[in-house]
C-alpha positions as a Markdown table, in Angstrom:
| # | Residue | x | y | z |
|---|---|---|---|---|
| 1 | Unk | 0.1 | -0.1 | 0.0 |
| 2 | Unk | 1.4 | 3.4 | -0.9 |
| 3 | Unk | 2.3 | 5.7 | 1.8 |
| 4 | Unk | -0.1 | 8.2 | 0.7 |
| 5 | Unk | -3.0 | 5.7 | 1.1 |
| 6 | Unk | -1.8 | 4.7 | 4.6 |
| 7 | Unk | -1.6 | 8.4 | 5.8 |
| 8 | Unk | -5.1 | 8.8 | 4.3 |
| 9 | Unk | -6.5 | 5.8 | 5.9 |
| 10 | Unk | -5.1 | 6.8 | 9.5 |
| 11 | Unk | -6.2 | 10.4 | 9.5 |
| 12 | Unk | -9.7 | 9.3 | 8.5 |
| 13 | Unk | -9.9 | 6.6 | 11.0 |
| 14 | Unk | -12.9 | 7.3 | 13.4 |
| 15 | Unk | -10.9 | 6.2 | 16.4 |
| 16 | Unk | -8.0 | 8.5 | 15.6 |
| 17 | Unk | -10.4 | 11.4 | 14.9 |
| 18 | Unk | -12.1 | 10.8 | 18.2 |
| 19 | Unk | -8.7 | 10.6 | 20.2 |
| 20 | Unk | -7.8 | 14.0 | 18.2 |
| 21 | Unk | -11.0 | 15.6 | 19.2 |
| 22 | Unk | -10.5 | 14.7 | 22.9 |
| 23 | Unk | -6.9 | 15.7 | 22.7 |
| 24 | Unk | -7.7 | 19.0 | 21.5 |
| 25 | Unk | -10.1 | 19.5 | 24.1 |
| 26 | Unk | -7.7 | 18.7 | 26.9 |
| 27 | Unk | -5.0 | 20.9 | 25.2 |
| 28 | Unk | -7.3 | 23.8 | 24.7 |
| 29 | Unk | -8.5 | 23.6 | 28.3 |
| 30 | Unk | -5.1 | 23.3 | 30.0 |
| 31 | Unk | -3.6 | 26.0 | 27.8 |
| 32 | Unk | -6.3 | 28.6 | 28.7 |
| 33 | Unk | -6.3 | 27.6 | 32.3 |
| 34 | Unk | -2.6 | 28.2 | 32.8 |
| 35 | Unk | -2.5 | 31.6 | 31.3 |
| 36 | Unk | -1.3 | 34.2 | 33.8 |
| 37 | Unk | -2.2 | 34.4 | 37.5 |
| 38 | Unk | -5.4 | 33.0 | 39.0 |
| 39 | Unk | -7.2 | 36.3 | 38.2 |
| 40 | Unk | -6.0 | 36.2 | 34.7 |
| 41 | Unk | -6.8 | 32.5 | 34.4 |
| 42 | Unk | -10.6 | 33.2 | 35.3 |
| 43 | Unk | -10.5 | 36.1 | 32.6 |
| 44 | Unk | -9.3 | 33.6 | 30.1 |
| 45 | Unk | -12.0 | 31.1 | 30.9 |
| 46 | Unk | -14.6 | 33.6 | 31.6 |
| 47 | Unk | -17.5 | 31.8 | 30.0 |
| 48 | Unk | -16.7 | 28.8 | 31.9 |
| 49 | Unk | -16.7 | 30.9 | 35.1 |
| 50 | Unk | -20.2 | 32.2 | 34.2 |
| 51 | Unk | -21.6 | 28.7 | 33.7 |
| 52 | Unk | -20.0 | 27.3 | 36.8 |
| 53 | Unk | -21.1 | 30.3 | 39.1 |
| 54 | Unk | -24.7 | 30.1 | 37.8 |
| 55 | Unk | -25.2 | 26.8 | 39.4 |
| 56 | Unk | -24.4 | 28.1 | 42.7 |
| 57 | Unk | -26.5 | 31.3 | 42.1 |
| 58 | Unk | -29.4 | 29.2 | 41.3 |
| 59 | Unk | -29.0 | 27.0 | 44.3 |
| 60 | Unk | -28.7 | 29.9 | 46.5 |
| 61 | Unk | -31.7 | 31.8 | 45.0 |
| 62 | Unk | -29.5 | 34.7 | 43.6 |
| 63 | Unk | -30.7 | 36.5 | 40.6 |
| 64 | Unk | -28.9 | 34.9 | 37.7 |
| 65 | Unk | -29.3 | 37.7 | 35.2 |
| 66 | Unk | -27.6 | 40.7 | 36.9 |
| 67 | Unk | -23.9 | 41.5 | 37.1 |
| 68 | Unk | -21.7 | 39.5 | 39.5 |
| 69 | Unk | -18.4 | 41.2 | 39.1 |
| 70 | Unk | -16.9 | 39.1 | 42.0 |
| 71 | Unk | -17.3 | 35.9 | 40.1 |
| 72 | Unk | -17.1 | 36.9 | 36.4 |
| 73 | Unk | -17.6 | 39.8 | 34.0 |
| 74 | Unk | -20.4 | 40.2 | 31.4 |
| 75 | Unk | -23.8 | 38.6 | 32.1 |
| 76 | Unk | -25.2 | 34.9 | 32.3 |
| 77 | Unk | -27.8 | 34.7 | 29.5 |
| 78 | Unk | -28.9 | 31.0 | 29.4 |
| 79 | Unk | -32.1 | 29.6 | 30.9 |
| 80 | Unk | -32.2 | 28.4 | 34.4 |
| 81 | Unk | -32.1 | 24.9 | 33.5 |
| 82 | Unk | -28.8 | 25.3 | 32.1 |
| 83 | Unk | -27.4 | 26.4 | 35.4 |
| 84 | Unk | -28.9 | 23.4 | 36.9 |
| 85 | Unk | -27.3 | 21.2 | 34.3 |
| 86 | Unk | -23.9 | 22.9 | 35.1 |
| 87 | Unk | -24.0 | 21.3 | 38.4 |
| 88 | Unk | -22.5 | 18.3 | 36.8 |
| 89 | Unk | -19.2 | 20.2 | 36.4 |
| 90 | Unk | -19.5 | 23.0 | 39.1 |
| 91 | Unk | -18.5 | 20.5 | 42.0 |
| 92 | Unk | -15.2 | 19.8 | 40.3 |
| 93 | Unk | -12.0 | 21.7 | 40.5 |
| 94 | Unk | -12.2 | 24.6 | 38.0 |
| 95 | Unk | -9.3 | 23.0 | 35.8 |
| 96 | Unk | -11.0 | 19.5 | 35.8 |
| 97 | Unk | -14.6 | 20.7 | 35.2 |
| 98 | Unk | -13.2 | 22.9 | 32.3 |
| 99 | Unk | -11.6 | 19.8 | 30.6 |
| 100 | Unk | -14.7 | 17.7 | 30.9 |
| 101 | Unk | -17.0 | 20.6 | 29.8 |
| 102 | Unk | -14.8 | 20.9 | 26.6 |
| 103 | Unk | -14.7 | 17.3 | 26.1 |
| 104 | Unk | -18.4 | 17.0 | 26.2 |
| 105 | Unk | -18.7 | 19.8 | 23.5 |
| 106 | Unk | -16.2 | 18.0 | 21.2 |
| 107 | Unk | -17.7 | 14.6 | 21.9 |
| 108 | Unk | -21.3 | 15.4 | 21.1 |
| 109 | Unk | -20.3 | 17.1 | 17.8 |
| 110 | Unk | -18.0 | 14.2 | 16.9 |
| 111 | Unk | -20.7 | 11.6 | 17.4 |
| 112 | Unk | -23.3 | 13.6 | 15.5 |
| 113 | Unk | -21.2 | 14.0 | 12.4 |
| 114 | Unk | -19.8 | 10.5 | 12.4 |
| 115 | Unk | -23.4 | 9.3 | 12.7 |
| 116 | Unk | -24.6 | 11.0 | 9.4 |
| 117 | Unk | -25.6 | 7.7 | 7.4 |
| 118 | Unk | -26.1 | 9.9 | 4.2 |
| 119 | Unk | -22.3 | 10.6 | 3.9 |
| 120 | Unk | -19.5 | 8.0 | 3.5 |
| 121 | Unk | -17.0 | 7.2 | 6.2 |
| 122 | Unk | -14.4 | 9.1 | 4.3 |
| 123 | Unk | -16.8 | 12.1 | 3.7 |
| 124 | Unk | -17.7 | 12.1 | 7.5 |
| 125 | Unk | -14.0 | 12.2 | 8.4 |
| 126 | Unk | -13.2 | 15.0 | 6.2 |
| 127 | Unk | -16.1 | 17.0 | 7.5 |
| 128 | Unk | -14.7 | 16.4 | 11.1 |
| 129 | Unk | -11.2 | 17.6 | 9.9 |
| 130 | Unk | -12.9 | 20.8 | 8.3 |
| 131 | Unk | -14.3 | 21.8 | 11.7 |
| 132 | Unk | -11.4 | 21.4 | 13.7 |
| 133 | Unk | -10.0 | 24.8 | 13.6 |
| 134 | Unk | -13.3 | 26.4 | 14.6 |
| 135 | Unk | -13.9 | 23.7 | 17.3 |
| 136 | Unk | -10.7 | 24.9 | 18.7 |
| 137 | Unk | -11.9 | 28.7 | 18.7 |
| 138 | Unk | -14.9 | 27.4 | 20.5 |
| 139 | Unk | -13.2 | 25.5 | 23.2 |
| 140 | Unk | -10.5 | 28.1 | 23.8 |
| 141 | Unk | -13.5 | 30.2 | 24.7 |
| 142 | Unk | -15.2 | 27.5 | 26.8 |
| 143 | Unk | -18.4 | 28.1 | 24.9 |
| 144 | Unk | -21.4 | 25.9 | 24.2 |
| 145 | Unk | -21.6 | 26.3 | 20.4 |
| 146 | Unk | -20.1 | 23.0 | 19.5 |
| 147 | Unk | -22.7 | 21.2 | 21.8 |
| 148 | Unk | -25.5 | 23.2 | 20.2 |
| 149 | Unk | -24.2 | 22.3 | 16.7 |
| 150 | Unk | -24.0 | 18.5 | 17.8 |
| 151 | Unk | -27.6 | 18.5 | 19.3 |
| 152 | Unk | -29.0 | 20.0 | 16.1 |
| 153 | Unk | -27.2 | 17.4 | 13.8 |
| 154 | Unk | -28.7 | 14.7 | 16.4 |
| 155 | Unk | -32.0 | 16.0 | 15.5 |
| 156 | Unk | -31.4 | 15.1 | 12.0 |
| 157 | Unk | -30.0 | 11.8 | 12.8 |
| 158 | Unk | -32.7 | 10.7 | 15.1 |
| 159 | Unk | -35.5 | 11.7 | 12.7 |
| 160 | Unk | -33.6 | 9.5 | 10.1 |
| 161 | Unk | -33.5 | 6.7 | 12.5 |
| 162 | Unk | -37.3 | 7.2 | 13.3 |
| 163 | Unk | -36.5 | 8.1 | 16.9 |
| 164 | Unk | -39.2 | 11.1 | 16.9 |
| 165 | Unk | -39.3 | 11.4 | 20.7 |
| 166 | Unk | -35.5 | 11.5 | 20.9 |
| 167 | Unk | -35.3 | 14.2 | 18.1 |
| 168 | Unk | -37.7 | 16.4 | 20.0 |
| 169 | Unk | -35.6 | 16.0 | 23.2 |
| 170 | Unk | -32.6 | 17.1 | 21.2 |
| 171 | Unk | -34.5 | 20.0 | 20.0 |
| 172 | Unk | -35.6 | 21.0 | 23.5 |
| 173 | Unk | -32.2 | 20.5 | 25.0 |
| 174 | Unk | -30.6 | 22.9 | 22.1 |
| 175 | Unk | -33.4 | 25.3 | 22.6 |
| 176 | Unk | -33.0 | 25.4 | 26.4 |
| 177 | Unk | -29.3 | 26.1 | 26.1 |
| 178 | Unk | -29.7 | 28.8 | 23.5 |
| 179 | Unk | -33.2 | 29.7 | 22.0 |
| 180 | Unk | -32.1 | 29.6 | 18.4 |
| 181 | Unk | -31.7 | 25.8 | 18.6 |
| 182 | Unk | -35.5 | 25.8 | 18.1 |
| 183 | Unk | -34.5 | 26.1 | 14.4 |
| 184 | Unk | -33.7 | 22.4 | 14.2 |
| 185 | Unk | -37.3 | 21.7 | 14.5 |
| 186 | Unk | -37.8 | 22.8 | 11.0 |
| 187 | Unk | -36.8 | 19.4 | 10.0 |
| 188 | Unk | -39.6 | 17.5 | 11.5 |
| 189 | Unk | -42.2 | 18.5 | 8.7 |
| 190 | Unk | -40.2 | 16.2 | 6.3 |
| 191 | Unk | -40.8 | 13.1 | 8.5 |
| 192 | Unk | -43.9 | 11.1 | 9.6 |
| 193 | Unk | -45.4 | 11.1 | 13.1 |
| 194 | Unk | -45.5 | 14.8 | 13.2 |
| 195 | Unk | -48.0 | 15.0 | 16.1 |
| 196 | Unk | -45.8 | 12.7 | 18.3 |
| 197 | Unk | -43.0 | 15.0 | 17.5 |
| 198 | Unk | -45.0 | 18.0 | 18.7 |
| 199 | Unk | -46.4 | 16.7 | 21.7 |
| 200 | Unk | -43.0 | 15.2 | 22.6 |
| 201 | Unk | -41.3 | 18.6 | 22.1 |
| 202 | Unk | -44.1 | 20.3 | 24.5 |
| 203 | Unk | -43.5 | 17.6 | 27.1 |
| 204 | Unk | -39.8 | 17.9 | 27.2 |
| 205 | Unk | -40.0 | 21.6 | 27.2 |
| 206 | Unk | -42.4 | 21.7 | 30.2 |
| 207 | Unk | -40.1 | 19.3 | 32.2 |
| 208 | Unk | -36.9 | 21.5 | 31.2 |
| 209 | Unk | -38.9 | 24.5 | 32.2 |
| 210 | Unk | -39.8 | 23.4 | 35.7 |
| 211 | Unk | -37.1 | 20.8 | 36.7 |
| 212 | Unk | -35.0 | 23.5 | 38.3 |
| 213 | Unk | -37.3 | 23.4 | 41.4 |
| 214 | Unk | -35.3 | 20.5 | 42.5 |
| 215 | Unk | -32.9 | 23.1 | 43.7 |
| 216 | Unk | -34.9 | 26.3 | 44.2 |
| 217 | Unk | -38.5 | 27.4 | 45.1 |
| 218 | Unk | -41.2 | 27.8 | 42.4 |
| 219 | Unk | -41.6 | 31.3 | 43.4 |
| 220 | Unk | -37.8 | 32.1 | 43.0 |
| 221 | Unk | -37.7 | 30.2 | 39.7 |
| 222 | Unk | -40.6 | 32.4 | 38.5 |
| 223 | Unk | -38.5 | 35.5 | 39.5 |
| 224 | Unk | -35.5 | 34.0 | 37.6 |
| 225 | Unk | -37.6 | 33.7 | 34.3 |
| 226 | Unk | -38.9 | 37.2 | 34.6 |
| 227 | Unk | -35.4 | 38.5 | 35.0 |
| 228 | Unk | -34.1 | 36.5 | 32.1 |
| 229 | Unk | -36.8 | 37.7 | 29.7 |
| 230 | Unk | -36.0 | 41.4 | 30.7 |
| 231 | Unk | -32.5 | 40.7 | 30.2 |
| 232 | Unk | -32.9 | 39.2 | 26.9 |
| 233 | Unk | -35.1 | 42.2 | 25.8 |
| 234 | Unk | -32.3 | 44.7 | 26.6 |
| 235 | Unk | -29.7 | 42.5 | 25.1 |
| 236 | Unk | -31.6 | 42.2 | 21.8 |
| 237 | Unk | -31.8 | 46.1 | 21.6 |
| 238 | Unk | -28.1 | 46.6 | 22.2 |
| 239 | Unk | -26.3 | 44.4 | 19.9 |
| 240 | Unk | -25.9 | 43.5 | 16.1 |
| 241 | Unk | -23.4 | 40.6 | 16.1 |
| 242 | Unk | -21.2 | 39.1 | 13.4 |
| 243 | Unk | -24.3 | 38.5 | 11.2 |
| 244 | Unk | -26.2 | 39.6 | 8.0 |
| 245 | Unk | -27.1 | 42.7 | 9.8 |
| 246 | Unk | -23.6 | 43.4 | 11.0 |
| 247 | Unk | -22.0 | 42.9 | 7.7 |
| 248 | Unk | -24.5 | 45.3 | 6.1 |
| 249 | Unk | -23.5 | 47.9 | 8.6 |
| 250 | Unk | -19.9 | 47.3 | 8.4 |
| 251 | Unk | -19.6 | 47.3 | 4.7 |
| 252 | Unk | -22.3 | 49.7 | 3.6 |
| 253 | Unk | -22.6 | 51.9 | 6.8 |
| 254 | Unk | -26.3 | 50.8 | 6.7 |
| 255 | Unk | -28.0 | 50.2 | 10.1 |
| 256 | Unk | -30.8 | 47.8 | 9.2 |
| 257 | Unk | -33.7 | 46.8 | 11.2 |
| 258 | Unk | -32.7 | 43.8 | 12.9 |
| 259 | Unk | -36.3 | 42.5 | 13.1 |
| 260 | Unk | -36.8 | 43.1 | 9.4 |
| 261 | Unk | -33.9 | 41.3 | 8.6 |
| 262 | Unk | -34.6 | 38.3 | 10.7 |
| 263 | Unk | -38.1 | 38.1 | 9.2 |
| 264 | Unk | -36.5 | 38.2 | 5.7 |
| 265 | Unk | -34.1 | 35.3 | 6.7 |
| 266 | Unk | -37.0 | 33.3 | 7.8 |
| 267 | Unk | -39.0 | 33.8 | 4.5 |
| 268 | Unk | -36.0 | 32.9 | 2.6 |
| 269 | Unk | -35.1 | 29.8 | 4.8 |
| 270 | Unk | -38.6 | 28.7 | 4.3 |
| 271 | Unk | -38.7 | 28.8 | 0.5 |
| 272 | Unk | -37.1 | 25.2 | 0.5 |
| 273 | Unk | -40.5 | 23.9 | 1.6 |
| 274 | Unk | -41.9 | 25.0 | -1.7 |
| 275 | Unk | -39.9 | 22.0 | -3.4 |
| 276 | Unk | -42.5 | 19.5 | -2.3 |
| 277 | Unk | -41.4 | 16.9 | -4.7 |
| 278 | Unk | -38.0 | 16.7 | -2.9 |
| 279 | Unk | -39.2 | 16.4 | 0.6 |
| 280 | Unk | -38.6 | 12.7 | 0.6 |
| 281 | Unk | -35.0 | 12.8 | -0.4 |
| 282 | Unk | -32.2 | 12.3 | 2.0 |
| 283 | Unk | -30.0 | 14.7 | 0.3 |
| 284 | Unk | -32.6 | 17.3 | 0.4 |
| 285 | Unk | -33.5 | 16.9 | 4.2 |
| 286 | Unk | -29.4 | 17.2 | 4.7 |
| 287 | Unk | -29.5 | 20.4 | 2.8 |
| 288 | Unk | -32.1 | 21.6 | 5.1 |
| 289 | Unk | -30.0 | 20.7 | 8.2 |
| 290 | Unk | -27.1 | 22.6 | 6.7 |
| 291 | Unk | -29.3 | 25.6 | 6.0 |
| 292 | Unk | -30.4 | 25.6 | 9.6 |
| 293 | Unk | -26.9 | 25.3 | 11.1 |
| 294 | Unk | -25.8 | 28.5 | 9.0 |
| 295 | Unk | -29.1 | 30.5 | 9.6 |
| 296 | Unk | -28.9 | 30.3 | 13.3 |
| 297 | Unk | -25.5 | 32.0 | 13.1 |
| 298 | Unk | -25.8 | 34.5 | 10.2 |
| 299 | Unk | -29.2 | 35.9 | 11.5 |
| 300 | Unk | -28.0 | 35.8 | 15.1 |
| 301 | Unk | -27.7 | 39.3 | 16.6 |
| 302 | Unk | -25.2 | 38.1 | 19.1 |
| 303 | Unk | -23.1 | 35.9 | 16.8 |
| 304 | Unk | -19.4 | 36.2 | 17.7 |
| 305 | Unk | -16.3 | 34.4 | 16.5 |
| 306 | Unk | -16.8 | 31.1 | 18.7 |
| 307 | Unk | -20.4 | 30.8 | 17.5 |
| 308 | Unk | -19.2 | 30.1 | 13.9 |
| 309 | Unk | -18.5 | 26.3 | 14.8 |
| 310 | Unk | -22.3 | 25.8 | 14.2 |
| 311 | Unk | -22.1 | 27.4 | 10.8 |
| 312 | Unk | -18.9 | 25.7 | 9.9 |
| 313 | Unk | -20.4 | 22.4 | 10.6 |
| 314 | Unk | -23.3 | 23.4 | 8.5 |
| 315 | Unk | -20.8 | 24.1 | 5.5 |
| 316 | Unk | -18.9 | 20.9 | 6.0 |
| 317 | Unk | -22.1 | 18.8 | 5.8 |
| 318 | Unk | -23.4 | 20.8 | 2.8 |
| 319 | Unk | -20.2 | 20.5 | 0.8 |
| 320 | Unk | -19.9 | 16.7 | 1.2 |
| 321 | Unk | -23.6 | 16.4 | 0.6 |
| 322 | Unk | -23.3 | 17.9 | -3.0 |
| 323 | Unk | -21.7 | 16.9 | -6.2 |
| 324 | Unk | -18.2 | 18.5 | -6.7 |
| 325 | Unk | -18.2 | 21.8 | -8.6 |
| 326 | Unk | -15.8 | 24.7 | -9.0 |
| 327 | Unk | -18.3 | 27.0 | -7.3 |
| 328 | Unk | -18.7 | 24.7 | -4.3 |
| 329 | Unk | -14.9 | 24.3 | -4.0 |
| 330 | Unk | -14.4 | 28.1 | -4.2 |
| 331 | Unk | -17.0 | 28.7 | -1.4 |
| 332 | Unk | -15.5 | 26.0 | 0.9 |
| 333 | Unk | -12.0 | 27.7 | 0.4 |
| 334 | Unk | -13.6 | 30.9 | 1.3 |
| 335 | Unk | -15.1 | 29.8 | 4.4 |
| 336 | Unk | -11.8 | 28.1 | 5.3 |
| 337 | Unk | -9.5 | 31.0 | 4.9 |
| 338 | Unk | -11.9 | 33.9 | 6.1 |
| 339 | Unk | -14.3 | 32.2 | 8.6 |
| 340 | Unk | -11.8 | 29.5 | 10.1 |
| 341 | Unk | -8.4 | 30.9 | 9.6 |
| 342 | Unk | -8.6 | 34.6 | 9.8 |
| 343 | Unk | -9.0 | 34.8 | 13.5 |
| 344 | Unk | -6.0 | 32.5 | 14.2 |
| 345 | Unk | -2.3 | 33.5 | 14.6 |
| 346 | Unk | -1.3 | 31.9 | 11.3 |
| 347 | Unk | -3.3 | 34.5 | 9.4 |
| 348 | Unk | -1.4 | 37.8 | 8.6 |
| 349 | Unk | -2.6 | 40.2 | 11.4 |
| 350 | Unk | -2.2 | 43.3 | 9.2 |
| 351 | Unk | -4.7 | 41.8 | 6.7 |
| 352 | Unk | -6.9 | 40.7 | 9.6 |
| 353 | Unk | -7.0 | 44.0 | 11.3 |
| 354 | Unk | -7.3 | 46.3 | 8.3 |
| 355 | Unk | -9.4 | 44.1 | 6.1 |
| 356 | Unk | -11.1 | 41.1 | 7.7 |
| 357 | Unk | -12.3 | 42.5 | 10.8 |
| 358 | Unk | -13.5 | 45.9 | 9.8 |
| 359 | Unk | -15.7 | 44.4 | 7.0 |
| 360 | Unk | -16.7 | 41.4 | 9.0 |
| 361 | Unk | -15.4 | 39.1 | 6.3 |
| 362 | Unk | -15.6 | 36.0 | 8.7 |
| 363 | Unk | -19.5 | 36.1 | 8.2 |
| 364 | Unk | -19.6 | 36.9 | 4.4 |
| 365 | Unk | -18.6 | 33.4 | 3.2 |
| 366 | Unk | -21.1 | 31.7 | 5.5 |
| 367 | Unk | -23.9 | 34.1 | 3.8 |
| 368 | Unk | -22.6 | 33.2 | 0.5 |
| 369 | Unk | -22.8 | 29.4 | 1.2 |
| 370 | Unk | -26.3 | 29.9 | 2.8 |
| 371 | Unk | -27.6 | 31.6 | -0.4 |
| 372 | Unk | -26.1 | 28.7 | -2.4 |
| 373 | Unk | -27.7 | 26.2 | -0.2 |
| 374 | Unk | -31.2 | 27.9 | -0.7 |
| 375 | Unk | -30.5 | 27.8 | -4.5 |
| 376 | Unk | -29.5 | 24.1 | -4.2 |
| 377 | Unk | -32.9 | 23.4 | -2.6 |
| 378 | Unk | -35.1 | 25.4 | -4.9 |
| 379 | Unk | -33.5 | 23.5 | -7.8 |
| 380 | Unk | -33.2 | 20.2 | -6.2 |
| 381 | Unk | -34.2 | 17.5 | -8.8 |
| 382 | Unk | -37.5 | 15.5 | -8.4 |
| 383 | Unk | -36.8 | 11.8 | -7.3 |
| 384 | Unk | -36.0 | 9.7 | -10.3 |
| 385 | Unk | -34.9 | 12.6 | -12.5 |
| 386 | Unk | -32.2 | 12.0 | -15.1 |
| 387 | Unk | -30.4 | 15.0 | -13.5 |
| 388 | Unk | -30.6 | 13.7 | -9.9 |
| 389 | Unk | -27.3 | 14.2 | -8.0 |
| 390 | Unk | -25.0 | 11.2 | -7.5 |
| 391 | Unk | -25.0 | 9.0 | -4.6 |
| 392 | Unk | -22.7 | 10.0 | -1.6 |
| 393 | Unk | -20.2 | 7.5 | -3.0 |
| 394 | Unk | -19.7 | 9.6 | -6.1 |
| 395 | Unk | -19.0 | 12.8 | -4.2 |
| 396 | Unk | -15.8 | 14.3 | -3.0 |
């Protein structure tokens, strides 16, 4: 066997890739924890400190959604149930909890992508390799976005495996971590047992809403939800993020109405449903998943660099679900250079500071890919068409 083939088989081996993901999680956690003094360390892992402190604030009946400068900077913005969930890590020493938190993020994303049956083993491996850089960005910031991406992909996998109740659970979990996870529910219309999915989603949502009462009183929990909604309302009014709206403002000095931009994005996203003849095609459903993963980032008013692991996962799935074409390769390259590589140390800082950051070029390739996905959905051939796309085995 040629050396090239041996190397290829090694780097695409699922066990090797899993070991890589876990190793990266440990390395990112340790590196960030060890930076500077204890005070500086808490700054470097501030997001983790927010999550960790939220559990104790919930248990002690302290308002989760106000400033706690003695614990961390910025605000806790997740639902109360996420604070309860983080009790799994909060009891550990900070360094150990951080490692396991990042391992959870990387493992859920890994398991989700490696379980996409529509793609070949080699395609799944290359999709995992493509998201590695963005995954590191997420883990260096101890964010939850890789977990969100994995849960959204698991919604698709569960529906494909006829596990409707499980799919509803994954939607609920993603939504109760970050509300935009609800977009993954867009997939349920393509599958049978729609009523079961809806009732399951309602049931899981009710459970996740009230389960924090195991550590706090119902009255205090009600006050937490009221404070959370007030915080979200103020938060929405005060930011624009690395999004479609942010890109328009940066490039054209045009301050768009965020609500109008979001509504327009919803309309364009839903255009795919018009192609009724393609609804049963697995490739079409996977395109919808890719579209959802990109949509929740490019139309997110709070999107920041670590958020893009969700979008990049969507790009990877889209690319390997499509026939090879020059346009697709160019779009993939743009995402890799400007979305994945531009924030890293290997990218020329002068170019980043004077060109990429001011014009928000990290988000632009993702917008272009999303528009291409919408086009692919609208032009997706009918089943049995002479121009149907090749099987996964025939794609790059």
